[in-house]
C-alpha positions in Angstrom: -14.4 7.5 21.0 -15.0 10.5 18.8 -16.6 9.6 15.5 -14.8 11.0 12.4 -16.8 13.6 10.5 -18.1 12.1 7.2 -18.3 13.9 3.9 -21.8 13.9 2.6 -22.4 12.7 -1.0 -23.8 16.2 -1.8 -20.6 17.7 -0.7 -18.6 15.5 -3.0 -20.8 16.5 -5.9 -20.6 20.1 -5.1 -16.8 20.0 -4.7 -16.4 18.5 -8.1 -16.2 21.3 -10.7 -18.3 19.3 -13.2 -20.3 16.1 -13.4 -19.8 15.8 -17.2 -17.4 13.0 -18.1 -15.6 14.7 -20.9 -14.6 17.5 -18.6 -13.8 15.2 -15.8 -10.9 13.8 -17.9 -9.0 17.0 -17.3 -9.1 16.4 -13.5 -8.0 12.8 -14.0 -5.1 14.1 -16.2 -4.1 16.6 -13.6 -3.9 13.9 -10.8 -1.8 11.7 -13.1 0.6 14.6 -13.9 1.0 15.8 -10.3 1.6 12.2 -9.1 4.1 11.4 -11.8 5.9 14.7 -11.2 6.2 14.3 -7.5 6.9 10.6 -7.2 9.4 10.5 -10.0 11.8 12.4 -7.7 11.6 10.2 -4.6 14.0 7.4 -5.8 13.6 3.8 -5.0 10.6 3.1 -2.7 8.5 0.4 -1.2 4.7 0.6 -0.9 3.3 -0.6 2.5 -0.3 -1.5 3.0 -2.3 -2.3 6.2 -5.4 -1.5 8.2 -6.4 2.0 9.1 -8.2 0.6 12.2 -5.1 -0.8 13.9 -4.6 1.0 17.2 -1.3 2.5 18.3 0.6 0.4 20.8 -0.9 -2.9 19.7 1.2 -5.9 18.6 0.8 -5.4 14.8 1.2 -1.6 15.0 4.6 -2.1 16.7 5.6 -4.8 14.2 4.5 -2.5 11.3 6.7 0.2 12.6 9.6 -2.1 12.8 9.0 -3.4 9.3 9.2 0.1 7.9 12.1 1.0 10.0 14.3 -1.7 8.5 13.0 -1.0 5.0 14.0 2.7 5.4 17.4 1.7 6.8 17.9 -0.4 3.7 17.7 2.9 1.7 14.1 2.8 0.5 11.5 5.6 0.8 8.2 4.3 2.1 4.9 4.9 0.4 1.6 4.4 2.4 -2.0 5.5 2.1 -1.1 8.3 4.6 -3.9 7.4 7.0 -3.9 6.1 10.6 -3.4 2.6 11.9 -0.8 0.5 10.1 -0.1 3.3 7.6 0.8 5.6 10.5 3.0 2.9 12.0 4.9 2.5 8.7 5.4 6.2 8.3 6.5 6.5 12.0 9.0 3.7 11.6 10.4 5.3 8.5 10.9 8.7 10.2 12.6 6.9 13.1 15.0 5.4 10.7 15.7 8.8 9.0 14.0 7.7 5.8 11.5 9.5 3.6 7.8 8.9 4.0 5.3 9.4 1.2 1.5 9.5 1.8 -1.1 9.0 -1.0 -4.3 10.3 0.6 -7.7 9.5 -0.8 -10.9 11.5 -0.6 -13.6 9.2 0.8 -17.0 9.8 2.4 -15.5 9.3 5.9 -12.7 11.7 5.6 -9.2 10.3 6.1 -6.7 12.7 7.6 -3.0 12.2 6.8 -0.9 11.1 9.8 1.8 13.4 11.2 4.7 11.2 10.0 4.2 11.9 6.3 6.9 14.0 4.6 5.5 14.2 1.1 1.7 14.2 0.7 -0.4 13.7 -2.4 -4.2 13.9 -2.5 -6.3 11.8 -4.8 -10.0 11.8 -5.7 -9.8 8.7 -7.9 -8.8 5.3 -6.5 -7.5 4.0 -9.8 -5.0 6.8 -10.2 -3.8 6.3 -6.6 -3.4 2.6 -7.4 -1.2 3.4 -10.4 1.1 5.5 -8.2 1.5 2.7 -5.6 2.6 0.2 -8.3 4.5 2.5 -10.7 6.9 3.9 -8.1 7.4 0.8 -5.9 10.2 -1.6 -5.9 8.2 -3.9 -3.7 4.8 -4.3 -2.0 4.6 -5.1 1.7 1.2 -6.3 3.0 0.7 -5.9 6.7 -2.5 -7.1 8.5 -5.5 -5.3 7.1 -9.0 -5.5 5.6 -10.7 -5.2 2.3 -8.5 -2.3 1.0 -5.3 -4.2 1.9 -6.6 -7.4 0.3 -7.5 -5.4 -2.8 -3.9 -4.1 -3.2 -2.4 -7.6 -2.5 -4.5 -9.5 -5.0 -4.3 -6.8 -7.6 -0.5 -6.9 -7.4 -0.2 -10.6 -7.6 -2.7 -10.7 -10.5 -0.8 -8.1 -12.5 2.4 -10.2 -12.0 0.6 -13.5 -12.8 -0.8 -12.1 -16.0 2.6 -10.4 -16.9 1.1 -7.0 -17.0 3.9 -5.7 -14.9 7.5 -7.0 -14.3 7.8 -9.3 -11.3 8.8 -7.6 -8.1 8.8 -8.6 -4.4 5.3 -8.9 -2.8 5.8 -9.7 0.9 2.9 -10.8 3.1 3.8 -10.1 6.7 2.3 -12.1 9.6 1.6 -15.8 9.1 -0.5 -15.7 12.3 -2.8 -13.2 10.7 -2.9 -14.5 7.1 -2.6 -18.2 7.8 -6.2 -19.2 7.2 -6.2 -17.3 3.9 -3.1 -19.1 2.8 -4.7 -22.4 3.6 -7.7 -21.5 1.6 -5.5 -20.5 -1.4 -3.8 -23.9 -1.2 -6.6 -26.2 -0.2 -9.4 -24.7 -2.2 -8.3 -22.3 -5.0 -5.2 -24.3 -6.0 -7.0 -27.7 -5.5 -9.9 -26.5 -7.8 -7.4 -25.6 -10.5 -8.1 -21.9 -10.4 -4.4 -21.0 -9.9 -1.2 -22.9 -10.6 1.3 -24.1 -8.0 3.8 -21.5 -9.3 1.3 -18.7 -8.6 1.8 -19.3 -4.9 5.5 -18.3 -5.4 4.6 -14.8 -6.6 4.5 -13.7 -2.9 6.6 -14.4 0.2 5.3 -14.8 3.7 7.5 -13.6 6.6 7.2 -13.0 10.3 10.4 -11.2 11.2 10.4 -7.4 10.5 14.1 -7.5 9.5 13.4 -10.3 7.0 11.1 -8.1 5.0 14.0 -5.8 4.0 16.2 -8.8 3.5 13.7 -10.4 1.0 13.6 -7.2 -1.0 17.4 -6.8 -1.0 18.0 -10.4 -2.1 15.6 -10.1 -4.9 17.4 -7.1 -6.4 20.9 -8.5 -5.7 20.0 -11.4 -8.1 18.6 -9.1 -10.8 
């Protein structure tokens, strides 16, 4: 396997036009403005998250492709992190359905190259700006099997809903086989210790059928 070239820390510093915080604000503003301008035109969309390490042709890759396919068929654009693995699967499924794929790429030390199925691409240096875009322009979050980054997006979304910082919207956790132990821990440890309420477990929905993901989203908005 060919190892991906990594960006050196010195390169990141050199590439940044200034290291002084007051001036860095302008770069932050420009990323917000570009993101708002581009994403405000895509219409209703669903943000899909999952591991960049998932290999094409594997079980979850195929399932991720199907999940996105049915979401796109339901009339939603699909937003991913633009990378390989589950992100590629989601963008691929969207294209197969004739939908619109959006990729929010991030500059990280081990460079992530956008997959070939992205139709609209935005590049971000700052994670927090990228996170805002995922939430602001999504009608739902779909969490496919993944690692730390995927978990970060999942827990941030349900925390924002729990604390009423954003309006409630569908958060769909796909694959009980993969997430089962985590769900047990939430119920048997976190809930039992009183660190969340029973109702907090209803903030998200767990499904195993790719078609059901789109169905959960459609049902939520049919009732609103």
